[in-house]
Every structure is written in structure tokens, then in C-alpha cells.
C-alpha positions in Angstrom: 100.4 127.1 69.9 100.1 123.2 69.9 101.4 121.5 73.6 102.3 118.3 74.6 102.6 118.4 77.9 102.0 115.1 78.4 105.3 114.3 75.7 107.1 116.6 78.1 106.2 114.5 81.2 107.0 111.1 79.2 110.8 112.7 79.0 111.4 113.6 81.8 110.5 109.7 82.8 112.6 108.4 80.4 115.5 110.1 82.0 115.5 109.2 85.3 114.9 105.8 84.5 117.9 106.5 82.0 119.6 107.5 85.5 118.7 104.9 87.7 119.5 102.1 85.3 123.4 103.7 84.5 123.8 103.6 88.7 122.4 100.1 88.7 125.1 98.9 85.7 128.1 100.7 87.6 127.0 97.8 90.4 128.0 95.0 91.2 125.7 92.0 91.7 126.0 91.7 95.6 125.8 95.6 96.1 122.4 95.2 94.5 121.2 94.2 98.4 123.9 95.5 99.9 123.5 98.2 102.8 125.1 100.6 105.5 123.7 100.2 108.6 119.8 98.1 109.4 117.5 101.6 108.3 118.6 102.3 105.0 117.1 100.4 101.8 119.2 98.9 99.5 119.1 99.7 95.8 117.0 96.5 95.6 114.3 97.1 97.3 113.9 100.9 95.8 113.3 99.7 92.7 111.8 96.6 93.2 108.7 99.7 95.1 109.2 102.5 92.2 108.3 99.2 89.8 105.3 97.8 92.5 104.5 102.1 92.4 104.0 102.2 88.8 102.2 98.6 88.2 99.6 99.8 91.0 99.2 103.4 89.7 99.5 103.1 86.0 97.2 100.3 85.2 93.9 101.0 84.1 95.0 104.2 85.1 92.1 106.5 84.0 89.7 103.9 84.7 90.5 102.3 88.5 92.3 103.6 92.0 96.1 103.6 91.6 96.4 101.6 94.5 95.6 98.3 93.5 93.7 96.0 96.2 96.8 93.2 94.8 99.4 95.0 95.4 101.4 94.3 98.1 103.1 97.6 98.9 104.6 96.5 102.3 106.6 93.8 101.0 108.2 95.5 98.4 110.0 97.4 101.4 111.2 93.8 103.2 115.1 92.8 102.5 115.2 90.0 100.0 118.1 88.9 98.2 117.4 89.3 94.0 119.7 88.0 91.1 119.9 91.5 89.3 117.7 89.3 86.4 114.6 89.7 88.7 115.7 92.7 89.6 116.0 94.5 85.4 112.7 91.8 85.4 110.4 93.4 87.5 112.1 96.6 87.0 110.6 96.9 83.5 107.8 95.5 84.3 106.9 98.3 86.1 108.0 101.1 83.5 106.4 99.2 80.8 102.6 99.9 82.3 103.9 103.5 82.9 104.9 103.8 78.7 102.1 102.3 77.4 99.7 104.5 79.5 101.1 107.7 78.8 101.9 106.3 74.9 98.3 106.0 75.2 97.4 109.7 77.2 97.4 113.3 75.4 97.0 116.9 76.8 93.1 115.9 76.2 93.2 114.3 78.6 95.0 116.2 81.4 91.7 117.7 83.1 90.2 114.2 83.9 89.8 112.9 87.4 91.8 109.7 88.3 92.0 108.3 91.9 93.9 107.6 94.5 93.2 105.9 97.7 90.1 106.9 96.6 91.0 110.5 96.9 90.8 112.4 93.0 93.6 113.8 91.2 93.5 115.7 87.7 95.3 113.6 86.1 97.8 116.4 85.3 98.2 116.5 89.3 98.5 112.0 88.9 101.1 112.1 86.3 103.1 115.3 88.5 102.6 113.5 92.0 104.1 110.2 89.8 107.4 111.8 88.4 108.1 113.8 91.4 108.3 110.4 93.2 110.2 108.5 91.4 112.6 110.9 90.9 113.0 111.1 94.4 113.7 107.8 94.7 115.9 107.2 91.8 117.9 110.4 93.0 118.3 107.4 96.3 119.3 104.8 93.8 121.8 107.3 92.4 123.6 108.3 95.4 123.6 104.8 97.0 125.8 103.6 94.0 128.3 105.8 93.8 128.8 105.7 97.4 129.4 102.2 97.0 131.0 102.7 93.6 133.3 105.3 96.1 136.1 106.1 93.3 135.0 104.0 90.6 131.8 106.1 90.0 131.8 107.4 86.4 129.0 110.5 86.3 125.7 110.3 85.0 125.1 114.5 84.5 128.3 116.5 84.8 130.8 115.8 86.8 132.8 117.9 89.3 135.2 120.3 87.3 133.1 120.0 83.9 130.1 122.8 84.1 132.6 125.6 82.1 133.1 122.8 79.1 129.6 121.3 79.4 128.2 125.1 79.2 130.1 125.3 76.1 127.7 122.6 74.4 125.1 121.9 76.6 123.6 118.9 74.6 122.3 116.9 77.7 119.3 119.6 78.6 116.4 118.0 77.2 115.4 114.9 79.4 115.7 112.5 76.1 119.0 113.4 74.8 119.5 113.6 78.6 118.8 110.0 78.8 120.3 108.4 75.3 123.6 110.9 76.6 123.4 108.5 79.7 122.8 105.0 77.4 125.2 105.5 75.7 128.3 106.3 78.2 126.8 104.8 81.0 129.1 101.6 81.4 127.8 98.0 80.7 128.7 96.8 84.2 129.9 93.9 82.8 133.4 93.6 84.9 131.1 95.2 88.1 128.5 92.3 88.5 131.0 90.0 90.6 133.7 90.5 92.8 
């Protein structure tokens, strides 16, 4: 039986990319850097960190350590004002590095070794670790965005009270189908970008 584990992992990454982008589209520009307390990270900081992490981990993935000497991880968490355009440019740079690397991998690579901070990991371990890390932070982006939008929030998955209807035709169970549904149904945010 042919397997496509790398393809499955890629599809899940695409699902989480779509979820974050669906949340970001719903925010006004000023909400991108807004927090509820000094200890919270605004969505711009979280998205900036995801991008920095993906660029570091997946640049020369098979041949160099995943924590690159050029990465300044601490600066990713510093509050800074960025425009939507700057944020989305940074965001896309990280994702393009990841997706380009995944496109070049096959299941034959899964048992090879890579390292992160000098610790050897099999490729499949590094991929699962990165997918878990990314989904953790995407969940934060969605949660914070939902809090900021309040009653204007448009759900990116099954809305409350919608389970029975969805279960009649569960079209978005596979990752790419869910990502496509989010991309097609999420608002473009144009009316939310400035107050």
C-alpha cells in the first residue's frame, strides 16, 4: 500500500495556515497589535514568531541545524507596530520556506536525521514537532481574534449549534477540503481593516 505521510502533514500545515489567515482577515488593522494585558501577545507577534520559526527550521532543512544563527527569536516576541502588508509579507515568507521544503521531501526522507539546537531528530519527529508548534500558535491567533471580534466573529469551523447539520454532509474533514472551505468562506476583512 502506497503511503503519503509527507503529503498528509503538508495538508495539515495548509489547514492551519488557512485557519490563521481566516482569523487575520477578520481583524481591523489596529487589532493586529492589540492586547488585553501586558503579558499577552498580540496576533501580529504570534504570526511573526510562526514565520520566524518556519524560516529557521525549514531553510536547508536536511543539511543544517533548525535553529539558524541568523534567527533572532527573542525579537519575534517584542511588541512592535507593523502594517498588515508587512505582517502578511513576513507571514508568507515563512510559509513559502516550509511549503517549498515539504514539496521537496518524500516519505523516503522520514527516517533521515536533522537537528534542532544540536539535538538529533528523525525527519518525521521534526515535522510533527513543527506541526504541533504551529497549530498551538494558530489556536492562539484564532482565540485572540475571536475575543477581539466578539459577536462579529465568523466561525472557521462548525459554529455552535451547527453540528447536526454539518454531520449530514461532513465535507471538510480532510485537511485540504477544510482549508479550501475556510479560504472561500472567510470574509476578506476589507470592512474591518480600519475603524
